[in-house]
N, C-alpha and C positions, 0 to 999 in steps of 0.2 A: 496544646494551646489552641486558642480560637483566633480567627482571622476576620478582618473586614473584607468584604468581597464586592466586586463590581463585574458586570457583564457588558461587553462591548461587541456590537455587530460590525462586520466588515464585508464589503463586496469587492472581490478581486476580478480582474479582467484578463482573459486569455489573450496571448499575443496573436494566436490564430485559433479558429474554432477547433475544439477538441471533439472529434467524432467517437462515439461509443455505440455499443449495441442498443443503448437506451436513448439515443438521440445525440444532439450536438450541443456541447456546452460553450457558451461565450462568456459567461460570468460564473463566479463561485461565491456562494454566500457562506460565511463562517461566523461563528461566535467565539469570543475569547473570554475566558475566566481570569480575572486578576485577583489574586489573594494578597493581602498585605498585613503586616504587623505594624499597627499605628504607632507603637512606642519606638521602634527602631527604624521604621521606614522601609524595611526589607520587603520585597515583593516577589511574586512568581506568576508567570503567565502560562495558561494552558489553552489549547485550541480545540474547539468542537467542530468537526468537519463531517457531518452526515452527508451521504451522497443521495440526491433525489432519486426516488423510485428504486433504491437499492438497499440502503441501510435499513436494518430492522427498527431503528429508532427514528426513521424519517416519517414522523407522524404529525398530524395537525396541531396537537397540543405540546409540541417540542419545547417551545420557550417556557410555557407554564411549568413543565416538568423540570427543565433546566434551572429555573429560579428556585423551585422547591428543593431540589437536591443540593444545590449549592448553598442555600440557606442552612440546611441541616448540617452540611459539611463545615460551614463557617463557624457554627456553634461548638463543634466538637474537635475539629482539626484532624479527624480520623476518617479514613475511607472505609465505607461499608460496602465491601465487594458484593455481598449478596443483594443489597438494594440497588446496586448499579449494574448488575449483570445483563439486564435487558436494555440498557442504554449505553452501548459500547463507546460511542463518540464522546459522551459526557464523562464516562469512566476514564477514558484515555486523557481527556483534557484535565481532569482533576489530578491524575497521576503526574502529568506533565507540569502542572502548576506547582505541585509539591516538590518535584525534583528541581525545578528552576529556583524555587524559594530556598531550598536547603543548600543548593550548590552556590547560590549567589551569582549565577551567570549561566551561560549556555553550555558549559562543560559539566555534564551531569555526573559522569564517572571519570576516574583517572585511568585512561586506557591508552595504548599506543596510537589509536585513532585520534583521541582528543588532544594528545600531545603533538599531533602533526607528524608522527613518525611512520604511520602506516595508513593506507587508504582501504576502503571497502570496495571490492570488485562488484561492479553493477552491470546490468544489461542495458543496451541502448533500446529505447522504446520507439516503435514506429506506429504512429496513429493511423486509424482508419482514414481512407480517402480514395480518390480516384487512382487508377493504375499509375498514371504519371506522377501524381503527388507521392504515392508510397515508394515508387522507384527512386525518386529524387531524395526522399528522406533516408532511404537505405544507403544510398551512395554517400550521403553526408555523414552518417554514423560510422561507416567503414573508414572514411577518411579521418574521422576523429580518433580512430584507434580502438574502437570497441571490438572485443572478441566474442561477445555474446549479444545477439540481437533478438528482441521480442517483437513479433509481428502480429498486429491485430488483424484478424481475418473475420469474414462473415458479413462485411458491409458491401462488398462488390461481388460480381459474379465469381463463383468458385473456380471456374475454368481460368479466369484471368489471374486469380490468386495463385493457382497452380503454376501458371506461366511465370509469374513473378518469382515464385520460389525456385522454379527450375532455372531461371536466369541467375539467381544468386548462387545456386550450387554449381552452375556451369563455370562460374568465375572464382568461387571460393570453396575450398574443400571443407570437410567436417573438422579437420585439424586447424584450419585457419579461422573458422568462425562457427560458433555454436548457435543454432537457430531454435528459438522457442516460438510457438504460435499460441494465440489466445482467441478462442472462438466466442467467448462470452455467451455460451449457450445457444449459438446460432444454428447448430445442426439439428435436423429433425431426428426423431428416434428411428425412423425408417431408413435413413441414408447415412447415419453417423458412422457405422462401422466401415462402410464402403469408402467414405471420405478419409477416415483415419488410415485405412490401408493404403490409399493413394498417397497421402501425405508422408507415410512412413518410408516411401521410396527415396526421400530426399535427406535422409540422415538427420531428422529433426529430433532434438533433445526431448521435447515433451509438448503436450497441448493442454492448455487450461480450459476447463469447463466446456467440453464439446457440446453437451446438451443442457437444456434449462435445468436449474436446480429443482429438487423436490422429488425426482423419480429415482429413488435409491436403487431399486431392483435393476432398472435399465442401466444405470451408471455402473453398478456392480458387474453386470454382464460385459459392458464395454471395457472396464478395467481388467477383467479376466481374459478377454478375447482380443483386445486391440494390440496390434504390433507396435503401437506408439504409446509410450508412457503417458499417463493421464495425471494431471494436477488439479485438485479441487480448489475452487476459489469461492464463487457465489454460493456453492453448496454448504459452506460453513456458516453463512450468515443466518443469524437467529438461532443457531444451535449453541445455547449458552450454559446449559447444565452439563456437569461432568459426565453423568450417566448417558446423556444423549450423545455427547461427543464420542464416547466409547462405542455406543451402538452404531453411529455413523461409520467410524473407522473400521469396525469389525464386519459391518454389512457390505460396504462398498469396497474395502481393501484397495484404496488408491495407491499409486506409486509415490505421489507427492501431495502435500497440501501447501497452500500459499496463504500467508498470514498478513493481515492489515490491522494494526491496532485500532484504528477508528471504526472498523467494521466487526472485529472479532474479539471484543471484550477487553480492549485496552491491553497494556503490557501484561497484566495479571492473567487475562483470558488467553492471550497468545502463548504465554509460558506454560499454561496448562495444556494447550494444544500440543506444544512441542514435547512435553513430557510424555503424553499419551502416544504421540506419533513415534517417538524413539522406542518406546516399549514394543511397538508393533512393526518396527523397521520400515517406517514410512518416512521418506525424505521431506524436507521443507525448505522454503526460503521466505523472506519477508519483503513486502513492498509498501510503498506509500499509497495514499488514496486521494491524490490531488489536494493535499494540504498546502498551506503556505510554508515558507522556510522555517517558521517556528515549529510546526508539527514535524516537518521533515528532519529538522535537527534532532528532535526527541527520538524519532525512529532510528536515525543513524547512530546516535549515542547508545541506544539500547542494542542495536545490532552488533556493535563493537564489543558488547559484553557477553554475547552468546556464541557458542561454538557452531560454526557453519562452514561449509566447504563450497557452496554453490554461489554464483553471482546473485546479488540481491537486486530488488527493483526499486532503486532509490534515486532515480534521475529526473524527477518531475519538478524540481525547484525552479527551473528556468521557463516555466510555461506562462507566467503571469507578467503583465506589463508593470504592475504596481506592487510587486512582492517586496517584502522588507529585505534590506541588505543582510547578508549572512556570511558567517565564517566558512560555510560549506562551498566547495568548488569541485568541478570535475576535471580530472587530469587523465586524458586518454580514457581508459575504461574503469577508472576508480573515482569514488567519491572521497574527497579529502577534507581535512579541517585545517584552516589557516588561523594560527594564533594571532588574532588582531590586537593592536595596542588598546583599542577601546571597542566594546561591543556596541551594536546598533541600539538606538534608543527605542525600545519596543513601545513604551507608553506613548511617546510622541507619534510614532507611526500609527498606533491604534486610534489616536485622536484626529488624525488627518483624514479628511474625506476626499 
């Protein structure tokens, strides 16, 4: 079937500045695709959430391509995965809009999660900041009941970060709390192995992207020699062809990969990554990428359909002051779904400035 289609831009505001290795975010620009059957009035909404200076489709002509691809999709009602593979945020938004349309609401699949029977275990995210800020944030997550904490490193002095991690381990054993760290490519190729060796003394589960993406041979050496398991994140961005994915996995041989539908080919692309990773005994988990609660819901609904054993990275829905109300909520260290009597009015929220 064909659809009428509308695109709406939205600017969300962070409750507090979100520090990343690429700078500090105070606002988040998003595009929303609204597909509609004019005869029945049924609609579906999908969220485009490219990350500035990170997404492979963060390009000057983004809106032009978005309008072109959505117009083609509106005429056929069929997703052309090959045409969308280089535009992962648009790909994911179209998948999301179709799922929303077909489900008639925010429950995309009938799972124990969507029925409110089971939660999805997640990690607590500690954003980059000063030593005092990060220390305070860690205390807050531990009090909230998280058993897995992901710590962003690389923004302050490495010795201070080591001090912070040492403090955590002096109070909480490996059995009490699992520590993940994310360097976002902050380590140099010259000192990466030394830093990984020092970090490994604190029973850390894994480190994400220790060096910048693109140096496959060096990353392969680190994965082979590091005493600390390595998870690839930014390394996967822009690797959109199946043959290239296989080459990356077989060259680098990582211990884990981290999947973000907005960055890694939508649900279609992420499921391809999962299939290839499982064939090579590479572990994985999924995370959100600073989407609104609309995008976060889609990722959570999808996560509930795939077999996984590790905590997922789905706790970012509380970052914005002007996020839409959501059936998602966090209970201790789990993301849960509340069966609401009535779902939030997405169209009204999109129209509000």
